Structures are given as C-alpha cells and as structure tokens.
N, C-alpha and C positions, 0 to 999 in steps of 0.2 A: 418515452418509447411506447407505452401503452396507448396513449392518445393517437400516436402515428399508426399503430396497428389497427385501431378502431377505424381511423380514416380510410384505411385500405380495405376495410370490410371484415376484419377479424371480430369474432364474437367473444366477448370477455365474460367469464363466469366467476365473479368474485364471491368469496365466502362459500366456495364449493369444496367439499371434502372428497379427496381422491382415496378410494378404498383399496384399489389394486391396479397394477400395471402388468400386462403380459405382452412379451415381445416374441414374435415368430418370424419365419422367413419372409412373409409377404407384408407384414405391417405390425401395428401396435394396437392392443385393446386397452382402453382406459375405463375403469368402472368408478363412477362417482355417485354421490347421493342425489344428483340431478340427472342421472341417466348414464348410458354407456356410449362410448365414442370409439371410432376406428380411425387410425391415422397411418400415414406412411412413415412417420418418424416422431420420436418423443424426446423432448428436452426436459430433463429433470433439474429444476432450479430450486429444489426444496431445502437447500441449506444442510445443516448438520443432520436433519431427520430425513434426508433424501430416501424416498421409497425404494428406488432401484438399488442404491448402494447398500441399504439394509437388507433388502430381499435377497440379493444375490451374493452377499458377503464380501463386498469389495472394499470395505472400510479397513484401514490399518492405522496404527498409532506409533509406528517405528520412526519417530522424529526426534530431533535433538532438543527443541524447545519444550518446556514443560511448565505450564502455568494454569492457574485458576483465577476466577475473577469475582468481585463483588461490586455492583454498580447500581446507580439510580439516576434520576433527574432531580435537581434541587433548585431552590430559589434563595435569594438573599446571600449569594456567594460574592464577597467583595473581591476587588482586585488584590492580588498578593501583596502589592506595594502598600496597601492600606493597613495590613496586619503584620507584614514581615519587613524585609529590607526595602528601603525606598528605591525608586528607579535610578537615581543618580549614584547609588551605591554600586550598581553594576555597570554604569556608563551606557546603558541601553538607549538608543534613540526612539524607543517605543515602550509602551507599557506591556507587561507580559499578558495582561488580560485582552490584548488585541489579537491574540493567537491562542494556540493550544499550549497549556502549561503542563510540563512533565516534571514531577518530583521523583527523582530516581534514588534508589537506595539498594542495599545488599538484598538480592533476591526478589526485586520487584520495582514497581513504579506506580505512582498515582497520577491519573489524568484529571485535569480541570479544563473543560471545554465550554466556554460561555457562548450562547447563541445570540447574545446582544453585544457583540464585540465591535460594532461599528455604529456610526452616527444614525443610520437609517433603520437600525434594527428595532423590532417591536416585540421580539420574543424574550421574556425575562428568564427563561430556563437556562440551566447550566448542567451539562453532563459531567458526572463525577464517578470515578471508579478506581478500584485497586486491581492490579495484576500481581499475583504472588506465585512464586515457585513453592508448591506444597511440600517439596522435599526439605525446604528451609523454614517455611511458614505453614505448618499443617492446618487444615480446617478446624474450626471450633464449633462442632455441632451442638455444644452445650449452650451456645449463644445464638440469638437471632442474627440474621445478616447485618442489620444495622448495629447491633451491639458489638459484633465482631469488628465491623468497620471502624467504629468509634474507638474501640479498645486498641486496635492496631495503630491508628494514626496518633493516638495519645503518646506513643513512643517518640514521636517527632513533633516537637512543639510548634515549629513553623507551619506544618501541615494542619495540625489541630487548630491553631489560631485562625487560619483562613476559613475553616469550615465550622467554627464554634457556633455561630448563629444560623447556619444554613439549615434549611428544612427540605426533606424529601417530599416530592409531589407525585410520585408514582411508587408502586411496590418495589422493594429492594429485590435484586436478583443475585443469587449466589450459585456458582457452578462448580463442577468438578473440573478435571483437566479439559482444556478447550481445544487442544491440538488434535487434528486428524487429517488423514489423506485417503487416497483411493488407489487400489492396484490397477484399476482401469478408469479411464475418463470417457472413452467412446467405445462403442460396439456396433454390431449390425443393427441399424435403425434406432440407435439411442445415443444420448450424450448427457454427461453431467456438466452443469454450468456453474461457474462461480463457487460459492461456498458449499455447493452440493459435492464438489470434487475434493475440497480440502480447506482448512483454515489453520492459521498459525497463531497470530497475536496482533492486536491493533497498534503496536508501538509506533510503526512508521506510517500508519494511515494509508495503506495501499489498497484497501478493499474496493473502493469505487473505481480506481484505475484498472485493477485486474478484471473486475466485472465488465467494465466498458470494453476493454480490449478483447476479452474472450467472446462477448456478445458480437462484436464486429467480425471476429474471425469466424464464428459459427454462422453468422448470417451469410457471409460470402460462400461458405461451403454448402449451405442449404440451397442457395440460389442455383449453384452449379448442379447439385443433386436433383433439384426439381427439373432441370433440363435433361440430364443424362439418365435419370432413374437409378443412379448408383448411390445407395444409402449404406454402403458397407463400412465396416470399421476402417478399412484402408483408406477410403475416400476422406474420412474425417480425422485421420491421424495427425494432421497439423494442429488441430485443436488440442489433442492430448499432449503433444510435445510442448506447446506454448503453456498450457495450464500447469503441467508438472514442473516446467522450468521455473515458473513463478513461485510455486510452492517450495521447491528445493532452495531457491535463492533466499526466500523470506525466512525459511527455517534456519538457514546458516547465519544470516544476519542477526536474527532475534536471539539465537542461542549465544552467539559471541557477545552481543550487546549486554545481555543479562550477566554474563561472566564479568564483563568489564565494569558493570555497576559497582562491583565490590571494591574498586579502587579508582578514585576519580582521575588520576593521570592516565590510567589505562583507557577509561571511557573517553577522555578528551582526545586521545590519539586515534582510537578506533572509530570514533564518530565521523572523522574526516573521510574514512573509506566510504561510509554511507553517504555523506554529502557528495563525494565525487561520483559515486554510483548513481545517485538520484539525478544529479546534474546531467551526466552523459546519457542517461535514459531519456530525459526530457529533450535534450538536443536531438537525439535520434528520432524520437517520436515526432517532434516538430518538423524535422526535415523530411520525414516520410510523408507527412501530410501535404507539404507544399510541393514535393517533387513527384509524387505519384500521379500517373496519367489516367488511371482508372481503378476500379475496385480490385481487380486482379493484381495490378502493379502495387497497390497499397498493401494487399495481403502478403505479397512476396517480400516487400521491403520490411514489413513489420514482423515477419516470422522470427527474426533474430532477437527480438526484445525478450528480456527475462527479468524484469523488475529493476535491476541495476546494471549499469555499464553500457546500455544501448547496444549490446551484442558485439562490442569492440573487443577483439581477442586480447589486446594488450591490457585492457582493464581486467579481464579474467586472470591474466598472469599475475598482475599486481595483487589482486584479491586473494589468489591462491597462496602467495608468499605471506601475506598478512594473516590469513586464516591459519597457516601453519604455526606462526608465532603465537596466535591466540590459543591454539590447542595446547601448546607447550607451557605457557606461562602459568605460574601460581599467583593468583590475584591477591593472596594474603601474605606474599613475600615481597616486601617493598624493594629489595635489591633486585629481585627477578623482574618485577614490574618496571623498574627504572631501565633495565637492560632491554626489555621487550619494547617499551615505548620509544626508546632511542632508535631501535631498529626499525620500527614502523614509521617513525617520522622520517628517517633517512630514505626509506623506500618511497614514501609519498612525495617528499621534496625532490626526489630524483625524476619524478614524472614530468616530462617537459610540457605536457598539456594540462597540468594542474592549474586551475584558475588562481590568480593571485589572492583573492579573498580567502580561499581555502588554506593557502600557505600562511596567511596571517593568523588563522585559527591555530595552526600547528605551532606558531610562534607565540601563542598565548592570548590572542584576541578572543573575546567571548561572544561575538555576534557577527553576522554578515552585514554588509552595507545596505542601507535602505535604497539608495540609488545604485542600481546595477550597472548603469552606464559609466564608462570611464575612458579617459584618453588611451588610445592605442588599441581599442577593440577591433578596429578595422584594418590594422596593420597586416600586410600581405602574409608574413610568415609567423609572427608571434601574437596575432590578434586572436579573437575567439574562434575563428575558423581553423586555426592551426595550419599544419602542413603535413606532407608525406602521407603515411598510412591513416593518420587521424582524419585529415581532410578528405581523403578518398572514401573512408568508411562513412563519415557523417554527412558529407556534402557532395559526394560524387565528383569531386574536383571541379565543381562549377565555379564560375567567376564570382567575385564579391558583388559586382553590380547585378548579375542575374539573380543571385540569392536574395539580395536586399529587395529587389523588385518583387519577388515571389512572397517573401515574408511580410512586406508592407501590404500587399494585396490580401494576404491571408488575415492579417490583423484587421483590416477594414471589413472584410467579409464577415468576420465573427465578432465585430465590435458590439458593445451593448446597444448602441443606437440602431445599428443595422438589423440585429436579431430581433429587437423589440419592434421595430417598424414592420419587419416581415411577419411577425406574430400577429400584429394588429390587422394587417392586410388579409391574412388567412382567416381570422375570425370574422 
C-alpha cells in the first residue's frame, strides 16, 4: 500500500516523530521533528500508543478478555513431532510445523509460528510467545522475561521439550494487559485505524484481516469526502461501526475461548462456533468481492461483516445461544461441562448450513480435510451455496453457473502467475 501511495504522488516521511496533533473545524495541524503540516483529515494508525486516543482520553479497558504476553523470535525450533507425539499419533495428514501451533492450557496458550514452514522458505526464524491471564498467572518481575518464560513452560514437559535447544535472536518482550478499545473511532476530521482503535488478542490471527478491511472502508469514505468536502464524524460513521463490531466480536470469542481452555471437551465444542464463524465470514467476503459492481457497492455489501458470521442474522442467533451457555458453565465442574457441551453440540448440529467437516469435528475428528472439494458441493439445495435465507444472504440468489463463472474469473485474476506477471510489467 505504501508503494502504491508513492506511485500516486504521496510523500512518505519514514522515521519521523510526530510531536502533536491538533484538530479544529477547518483542518488538522501535525507537528513533527521534520516540520509542521496542515491537512484536511488525519488518520491515526499509531497502534496502542495512538496520539489522538491518548491526548483526548478515548482509551478504555472495559473488555472481557484479559491477557498479558511474553514473546520473541527464535531459531533452532524443531517440529513438535520431533520432540513430542509423532504425526501418526494424531492421524494428521500434515505436520503441525506446516502451520501455526497453539499449545492451550488453563489460563493461556503458547504460539509457535515457523517462518520456514514451506519448501521455498528461506527465513529460519520462528515466532514464539506466551499469552497468559494475569489473574491466574501473575507476572514475575523478580525474573527476566526469558527466565519467566522458561520457568512457565517447564510446567508442561511437551512444550519445554520443543523449545529446549531454541535460542532467542531478538530481545524478549514482556507486557502488561494487552486489551484496549476506544470510546470513539471517528470524529470531525479524524479517524483511528486498526490497532489504534483497539486490540484484543492474537489467538485467532485476525489482525491483518481487520486492518485490511478497515483500510478499504476508510479509503472509500475519504474518496467521497474529497469530492463532497464533508469530513464530519457522521460521514465516517460506517468506519466506526465496522471497527467496533470487529473489536466486540473478537473480545467475546477470545474470552469464551480462554474459559473453555480449562476443560478440553468444552474447548472442543466451542471451537466449532469459531470455525463456523470464520467460514461464513470468508464466504461472505468472497461473494462481496465477486458480486460488487463498484467501490460503493463493495462498501455497502461489506458493511455487515464483523469478524465472524458474515453478517448472517441466523449465525448471530446461534452464537448468542452458545455464548449464553458459555457464560453459565463452570469449566471446573465436569458434570456441568458435559451438559454444556451436549447442548452446544445439539445447537450446532441442528444448523442446516453447517459444513459436514465441522460436524465431523463435533463427532470427534481432530482436523479438517486437506482437500476441501467433495461430491455434492454443487447440489442445488444442500451444496455449499445452501438455500433459502442462507443463499439469499451470501449469494444474492444467483444461479450456480453465474457464481461459478464469477469465482473462476476472480481466481484467475488474483492467481500467483497473473499478479506476478502484472508486477513485472509495472516495474
């Protein structure tokens, strides 16, 4: 995006310290160590240390999720199967080092994200970090971050064994609570973007998605404002709505996920709600892209997205029922958990648009199929396009042939070969 902005004439000032931002009725003054600037509008993408959010007191921490983190980059991290259970013990069709590995436990999780997880990779680094609920696992200021990390994972032999010979290659980072949000996301002539507006937890890896979608939404609104001259908060309200929907949905998911970590059957059932939500969000996002006729139509269609569920009202109703069960269950009471998981499974299995691989997980399978194609996907009523309200919401009741034609064209347009070829031509 930066390169595209430069191509259109934007001046990029990297390594520039912003000292202050002042917003008034006619514009914005930005004072930096490389000079002062006047603008019609300011977008603060400063993350947790957003100047505008801190200056005007818009930060709040009234959120359900509550975690801290210790993390670094390491080398010499083996595949988990080399130090723990072998691949065939789980029946996986892949090695866990081919993706992101999550070790989950009561009150937190450990991530192991190798950057060399494919044949063409050249980066030997591996991102490793702990997320901990400080109410269950208080910080240890008497130890260095690495000492605390090592002491904690020593409680879990499988985790400790995988990282026994691993070496950190960047300074360790240890934080306090990482959750925050904002009472406002937009105002007259300003907006908070991405993590400047809020952050919850990296458990479901949605940061890039949220940032990309809010950038696209903001860009559309800025183009309109450039034409109309209307930089008011009301004109940019769709960005605030989308951003806060993302934050609220993520907070709810993360808080319930951490609660479920305390009892594996509970997590096993609750995780299917996340799978279903992520899948339907992807389906809606994909259909929005291929069905939209222009940028305004894209923005209109995408406004309903909120991290999970694709804006489908029936998903929201299912999620609300499961959330109520999660709020009530005692994860340390096995009898209560058994009753809660049975109720959640019944709700999910009753969803007529639940993909069969997700039903398989509810019945005990521990992974999704490598090949997502299966017989029956194109059946008129019970294929992946569904019917009734589901088909109307996600596919505009378009014909199977029309949608296939659009999806194939989209696949070709954004194929690796096509994008690489276009990039070479531009250079």
